[in-house]
C-alpha positions, -999 to 999 in steps of 0.1 A, spaced: 155 821 -216 129 824 -189 132 802 -157 102 779 -151 88 772 -116 97 737 -104 61 730 -93 28 743 -108 -9 736 -103 -32 728 -132 -69 729 -128 -92 708 -151 -114 734 -168 -152 729 -171 -151 722 -208 -118 702 -206 -113 665 -201 -86 651 -177 -66 639 -208 -67 675 -222 -54 688 -189 -26 663 -188 -17 671 -225 -15 708 -215 8 699 -186 31 680 -209 31 708 -235 44 732 -208 71 707 -197 55 693 -165 47 657 -154 18 650 -129 29 643 -93 -4 647 -74 -41 648 -81 -66 663 -57 -104 665 -59 -125 690 -40 -163 691 -39 -180 722 -51 -211 732 -31 -240 755 -37 -267 767 -13 -302 754 -19 -333 765 0 -351 736 17 -380 741 41 -370 778 44 -334 770 53 -302 774 33 -287 740 29 -253 732 12 -256 707 -17 -228 691 -37 -229 707 -71 -198 693 -88 -161 688 -82 -128 705 -89 -99 684 -100 -64 699 -96 -31 683 -107 2 693 -93 30 691 -118 68 689 -114 91 703 -140 105 676 -163 143 672 -162 158 680 -196 183 655 -209 
């Protein structure tokens, strides 16, 4: 039997919903303990200058290993 890590990060994939990610966590035996969101930027040229612009967001869940009863 392989030993699982007690904490693991799960990123919501571009073609995946938050519910799909939570279901994937549960299937691997983890429960969500923290959710973080980070903005994703891209550089856009405005008036000859490179300016950062918010392009999207990255959602990451931290999961804790479920205790087996």
